[in-house]
VOGU-3710 file (C-alpha; in Angstrom, 3 decimals, decimal comma):
1> xxxxxxxxxx> 1,047/-119,421/89,721  -2,657/-119,373/90,503  -2,169/-122,609/92,413  0,358/-120,944/94,746  -1,929/-117,970/95,286  -4,800/-120,274/96,231  -2,570/-122,336/98,540  -1,407/-119,237/100,396  -4,985/-117,981/100,565  -6,094/-121,233/102,203
11> xxxxxxxxxx> -3,146/-121,099/104,611  -4,061/-117,520/105,500  -7,690/-118,455/106,151  -6,763/-121,444/108,312  -4,206/-119,431/110,272  -6,725/-116,631/110,775  -9,313/-119,129/111,969  -6,847/-120,601/114,450  -5,743/-117,177/115,634  -2,129/-117,078/114,470
21> xxxxxxxxxx> -2,110/-113,401/113,534  1,539/-113,194/112,405  1,228/-116,194/110,110  -2,123/-114,926/108,825  -0,697/-111,546/107,872  2,338/-113,015/106,101  0,354/-115,647/104,197  -2,335/-113,154/103,200  0,298/-110,744/101,900  1,984/-113,446/99,835
31> xxxxxxxxxx> -1,365/-114,638/98,484  -2,304/-111,113/97,458  1,009/-110,520/95,684  0,849/-113,861/93,860  -2,726/-113,214/92,804  -1,880/-109,872/91,214  1,233/-111,286/89,523  -0,904/-114,100/88,084  -3,524/-111,615/86,933  -0,954/-109,465/85,096
41> xxxxxxxxxx> 0,640/-112,506/83,447  -2,787/-113,803/82,433  -3,720/-110,513/80,745  -0,358/-110,365/78,963  -0,766/-113,919/77,708  -4,270/-113,142/76,457  -3,063/-110,104/74,525  0,025/-111,726/72,978  -1,167/-115,318/72,575  -4,233/-114,749/70,389
51> xxxx> -2,607/-113,062/67,413  -3,158/-114,801/64,085  -0,112/-115,424/61,914  -0,685/-114,434/58,292
//
């Protein structure tokens, strides 16, 4: 998931550099959404994955 967020971030930066404003806005929006989804899933996995079984 983080990989997709980084890919869309790079696409957004390249499109912004080249001046394609519509593509930049769409790619930046997708990258932002994927980043926050990854962040939430990462926190959930940290909380649930580190419990010791006794």
